[in-house]
N, C-alpha and C positions, 0 to 999 in steps of 0.2 A: 048425798043425793043431788045429782046435778039438776033434777027437775023441780026441786023444792025451791020455793020463793023465800029468800032470806030477808028479814026486815032490815031496813037501813040502820046503821050503827053510827054512833058519834065518834070522831077521832079522839084518841086518848093521848094526852101530852103532846099534842101537835102533830102526831103521826097519822098519815092517811089510812083509812080502812081498806081492806081487800074487798074488791067487788066480786060479784058472783063469777065472772069469766076468769079472773085470775085464780080464784079458788079452784075452779074446775080444771084449769091447766096444771096447777100444782098437784091435785089429786091424781090426774092422769099420769104425771111423772112418777108419783109414788107407786101406782099400780104397775108401771113398766119396770121399775126397779125391783119390786117384789117378784114379778114374773121371772126376771133375769136371775135372781138369786135362787129361785126354785129350780130353774133349768140347770144352773151350776151344781146345785145340791144333788139333783138326780144324776148328773154326770159323774160326781164323785162317788156315788153309791151304786155302781153298776153291779148287777148280780154276778156271782162267781159261777163256777161250773155246777155247783149244787143247787143254785137258784137263790141262795141267800145273799143279802147285800154285803159288799166288802167294807171293812172298817176304813174310816178316813185316814189319809196319809198324814204323818206327822210333819210339821213345818220344819224346814232346815234352820239350824242355828247359825247365825252370822256373828262372828267375833268382831267386836268394835273396840276401838281405843279412842281416847279423848286427849287432845293436845291443845296447848295454848298458842295462838299466833304470836309471832315476835316481829318487832320492827327492825328493818334493815335497809341499807342503801343499795339499790339495785341499779345496774348500768342501763341507761336508756340507749337503745341501738336503732340503727337503720339497717334493715335486712334487704339485701340486693343479691342478684345472681349475675354471673358473667362467665366469660371464657378465658382460659389460660393461654398465654402467648409466651414464646421464648423471649429472652432478654434481647437477642438480636436474631433476625431471620434474613438470610441473604440467598438470592438465586444467582449462582455463578453462570454467566453466559460466555459464549465464545467471542473473542475479539478478532479472530481471523477465521478464514474458511479453510477447510481441508478435511482429510480423512482421519478418524480417531484410530490411533495405533496402540494406546494403552489406557486402561481405566483402573488405577490402583485402588480405588475406594468403592464401597457399595453401601447399601442401606444399613443404617445402624452403626457404621464405623465411627470411631472417635478420631478427629483430625485436629492438629494443632495449627496455629496461625502460620501461613505461608507454605503449608504442605501442598504437594502436587496432587491434584484431583483427576485431571484428564490430560493426556498428551495427544497432540495432533501432529501429523507427519510434517517434519521440519525441513525436508530436502529443498523444496522450492524457496523457502525463506532463507536458507543458508546460502544458496546460490545468489540470491538478490543481495544479500549482505556483502558477499565477496566481490560482486560487481561494483558496488558503491565504494568499497574500500580501495579497489585498484584505480578507479577513476580519481579518487582523492589523492592517492599516491602520485599519479601522473601530474595533477595540477601542482602539487607541492614541488615536484622535481623541476617544473618549469620556473618556479620561483627560487629554486636552489635551497629549499627548506626541507627539513625532516619532519617538522610538525608545524601546525598553525600557531601563530602568536595568539595570546589571549585576546578575547573580545575587548575592544577599546584601547589596547596597547598600541603605542606608536609604531608605525611601519615605515621603513626607509626604502623606497623603491630603488634608490641608487645602488643598494647592495645586491640587487638582482643581477645575475650574470649578463643577460641581454642588455640591460640598461647600462651596465659598466662598459660593455663593448661599444654601445652607441656613444657613450661619453668619450671614450678613447678615440674613436673615429672622428668625432666632432673636434677634439683637440688637434688632431693631425690635420684636419681640413682647415682649421683656423690658422695654424702655422704656415701652411702652404699659401693660404690667402694673404697673410701679412708679407711674406717674401715676394709674392707676385705683385702685390700693390707697390712695394718699394721699387721693383724693376719697371713697372708700368708708369710710375710717377717720377722716375729719374729724369734729369735734364736731357739725357740721351736715352730714350726709352729702349729697353732691351727686351720688351715683351709686347706682342701685338695686342690690340684691344679685344679681339675674339678669344684669344687664349686666356686673358685675364678675366673675361666674363665667364668663361667655363669654370675657372677655379673658384670664382666667387659664388657661382651657382652650386657647385659641389659643397661649399662651406654652408650655404643656407640649407641644403638638403640634409647635411649631417646634423645641423642644429635641430631641424624639424624631426629627424629620426629619434633624437634623444627624448623629445617630448612625447612622441608616439610610443616609445618603449616604456616610458614611465606610466602612461595611461594603460598600456597592455598589462603592466605589472599589477596595477590596481584592479584591473578587470579579472585577471587570473586569481588574485587574492579573494575577490568577491565570489568567484566561481568555486574556489576551494572551500570557502565557508558554506556555500550552498550544498556542496557535495558532502561536507561533514554532517550537515543536518540530515541529508538523505541517508547517510550511513547510520546515524543514530536511529532514524525511523526504521531502517531495515533491521537493525539489531533489536529494536523494541518488538517488531513483528515476530522476529525469531523467538524472543523470550515469551511472547504471548501464545506460542504454540503449547505452552504448559499452563493450563488453567489451575490457579492456586487459590487456597483459602485466603481470606483477608489477612494482610500483613500485620505483624504486631507493632504496636506503638505504645505511647504512654498510657492511652486509655483503652487499649485492646490487647489483653493478655489472656483472653478467654479461650476455652476449648469448645469446639463445635462438634455436632453430631450430624451425620448424613441422614437427612429426612427423605431424600429422593435422588436417584440417579436416572437421568432421562435419556442417556445415550449408551451405546455399547461399542465394543471394538469393531471397526469396519464401517461404522456410520459416517456419512459425509455431512458435515455441519457447515452452516453459513454463519456470517457475522451476526451476532445477536441471538444465536440458538441457545436455549436454556440447557445447561449441562448437568448441574448438581444444585440441589437446594440444601442449605445448611441451616441448622438451628442451634443457638446457644441456650441451653436449658437450665443454666444456673447463673443467676436466679431466674425465676419465671415472673411474668407480669399478669395479674388478674385485672381485666378491664371490665368494669361494671357501669351501669347507667342508673344514676340516682334520680328519683322522681322530682319534678320541678318544685313541689311543695316542701321538699326536704333538703334541697341543695344548699340553702343558706346555713344549715347546721354542719356542713362538711368542711373540715380544715386539714391542711397537710400535717402529717405526723400523728393523727388520731389512731388509737389502737384498733386493730381489726382481728376478729376471729374468723378463720376460714375453714369451711367444711367442704371437702372434695368428695365426689362420688367414688373416686378410685381409692379413697382411704376411709372406707366406711367403718372399719374396725379400729382405726388408729385415732389417737387423740387429736382434737382440733389444732390447727396451726395458728400461731400468733404472728401477726405482721402489722404493717402500718400503712397509712395512706401516703403515697409518694408524690403523685401529680394529680392536679385537677384542671380540667379544661376551662379556658376563660370564657367559653360560649356554650350555650345549650345546643343540642342536636335539633335542628328545625323539624326533622321528620317525626321524631318521637317526643320532643319537648322534655328531654332528659339531659342530665349533666354527666358527661363521660368522666370517670374517675379511674385512676390506675393505682394498683396495690402491688408492691414488689415483695416477693416471697422467696426466702432462701431455699435452695433445692440442691444441696450438695450431693445427696444420695439419689437424685433423679427420680424420686417417687412420683412427682407431679409431671404429667406429660402435656406439652403444648397442644392446644386444641380441645382439652378436656373441659368439663363443666364444674363449676364450684359456686358455693354460696358464701357470702361475706356478711358479717354482722359488724357494722361500724359503730363504735362507741362514741356517742355524741354528747353524753352527759350522764347524770345519775338522778334517781328519784327515790324519795323516802316512802317505803311501802310496808304493809303487813305481810308476813311470809308464813306459809303453812307447808308441811311436807307434800311432796309430789303425790304421795299415795292418798292424800285427802281430796284431791281434785277428781271429780267425776266428769267424764266426757261422754256425751251421747249425741250423735247427729250433728257434730260440730259445735255443740253448746257445752261450755265448761261451767261446773257448779261446785260449790263448797257448802256442806251442811253445817250449820252452826247451832249451838245449844243456847237457848234464851231462858233466863230465870231457872 
């Protein structure tokens, strides 16, 4: 009775007594619980078509099993997500301008190193090469050579025909000058001063002509070397009319796939126009960003388990950490990490999404079957039996 005045009571064993207001609140809660049970009971016993109350439904039987947790060493991982990239990605651009005459490859084609991707009309570049070649041949003919001497090799200008001719003329003028001087300096001069002066002048001119021809030979040699460089440049431009995949070398024996072809036959391209984008998809690289609080745990060579959305039904892929950035990304405060994954069957596609679990250590833990874990609203629980 909430209106009844209860006499004060003495605490027993040091515990406080319930006052009248607390008793009233507890009694109100009990009455509410009783009412709720009564409502539930009335709902369970709804009358059937004949007007009689239905029998209560039997409770479902849940089969349970009991197991004992075991101790095991579990890997401690850092779970991160990232994007797949090709081992190498290259955009092949045009090095010369011109009209596209052939496009041997298209989207998805497999190309080997140095394969032709796009051909540009080579007519103009062929004519330019022939022009430089003829100019070089003319310069070599003036030197009396069939080919240029190696760079840095000694060159004798006196072997040039024009220089040899000037040397012969100089020798002839010298002999005439010596004879004229004997005649002019004889006790009885047999040659007048003017005639002797003309012969001496001719000798000086012949000597000067030799020096001039030697300088001309050096000049023609330098011109020939310039024309040779221009010829090489013209030949290179002619070769550049064929856009090719990266050439093979000691570190590049990979096969490429055509990810995009940006031009078609008949298009006119300028220098630097993107033609074909290539991707080397074996292996692929998974680039992830590790949070700043966990980057100190990451080391090269750590084992990684990769889960790709494109391989939902396949087993996880095992890989390892290959590269770690020496600096954090300022924008996100995360550490870029690269994971190399073998992809011989090309199941993984560059640009795809994947999740990586980097194993950074192990922890000693109690383990129960997965079926013993109850999950509801993001909360995980395990029911244990005590005593």
